[in-house]
C-alpha positions as CSV (number, residue, x, y, z in Angstrom):
1,M,-7.3,30.3,-19.4
2,E,-9.1,33.0,-17.5
3,A,-8.1,34.0,-14.0
4,T,-11.3,32.5,-12.7
5,S,-10.4,29.1,-14.1
6,I,-7.0,29.2,-12.5
7,D,-8.6,30.3,-9.2
8,L,-11.0,27.4,-9.4
9,L,-8.2,24.9,-10.1
10,I,-6.2,26.3,-7.2
11,K,-9.2,26.0,-4.9
12,K,-9.8,22.4,-6.0
13,L,-6.2,21.4,-5.5
14,E,-5.6,23.2,-2.1
15,K,-6.5,20.2,0.0
16,A,-5.6,17.5,-2.5
17,P,-3.3,14.7,-1.4
18,Q,0.3,14.8,-2.5
19,G,-0.2,11.9,-4.9
20,V,-2.9,13.8,-6.7
21,L,-0.8,16.9,-7.0
22,E,2.1,14.9,-8.4
23,R,-0.2,13.3,-11.0
24,V,-1.6,16.8,-12.0
25,I,1.9,18.1,-12.3
26,G,2.9,15.2,-14.5
27,Y,-0.1,15.7,-16.7
28,V,0.6,19.4,-17.1
29,D,4.2,18.7,-17.9
30,A,3.2,16.2,-20.6
31,L,0.9,18.8,-22.1
32,V,3.5,21.6,-22.1
33,E,6.6,19.7,-23.2
34,P,7.1,19.5,-26.9
35,T,6.4,16.2,-28.6
36,I,9.6,14.1,-29.0
37,K,9.8,12.7,-32.5
38,T,12.9,10.7,-31.9
39,K,12.8,7.1,-30.9
40,P,14.0,6.4,-27.3
41,Y,15.9,3.4,-28.6
42,N,18.2,2.3,-31.4
43,L,17.7,-0.8,-33.6
44,S,20.3,-2.6,-35.5
45,A,19.8,-3.0,-39.3
46,T,18.7,-6.6,-38.8
47,Q,16.2,-5.7,-36.1
48,Q,14.8,-3.0,-38.4
49,Q,14.4,-5.4,-41.2
50,I,12.5,-7.9,-39.0
51,L,10.1,-5.1,-38.0
52,Y,9.6,-4.0,-41.6
53,G,8.9,-7.7,-42.5
54,Q,6.2,-7.9,-39.9
55,L,4.2,-5.0,-41.5
56,D,2.8,-7.1,-44.2
57,S,2.5,-10.4,-42.3
58,D,-0.8,-12.3,-42.1
59,K,-2.7,-11.0,-39.0
60,T,-4.9,-14.1,-38.9
61,T,-2.0,-16.1,-37.7
62,Y,-1.6,-13.9,-34.6
63,T,-2.8,-15.1,-31.2
64,D,-5.1,-12.7,-29.3
65,A,-3.5,-11.3,-26.2
66,E,-6.5,-12.2,-24.0
67,T,-6.5,-15.8,-25.3
68,L,-2.7,-16.1,-24.7
69,Y,-3.1,-14.8,-21.2
70,S,-6.0,-17.2,-20.5
71,D,-4.1,-20.2,-21.9
72,L,-1.0,-19.4,-19.8
73,K,-3.2,-19.0,-16.7
74,N,-4.7,-22.4,-17.3
75,K,-1.4,-24.0,-18.2
76,Y,0.3,-22.9,-15.0
77,E,-2.8,-23.0,-12.9
78,L,-2.6,-19.4,-11.8
């Protein structure tokens, strides 16, 4: 990045609210940090088998998330 680009970024962020600065810092941190290739969780062998079994399941039997949400709203009158 050229110095002029950094100066422009500094100028734009000088009067930015704290929330904006925190979001920018989080974004930059995410770009700079190496990609983590490990799972942040551990599955038992049984759970892993269930997941593998779902890979080849018939997708036509699934319920669309928007339809499910709409049905639940109607059911519970939300």
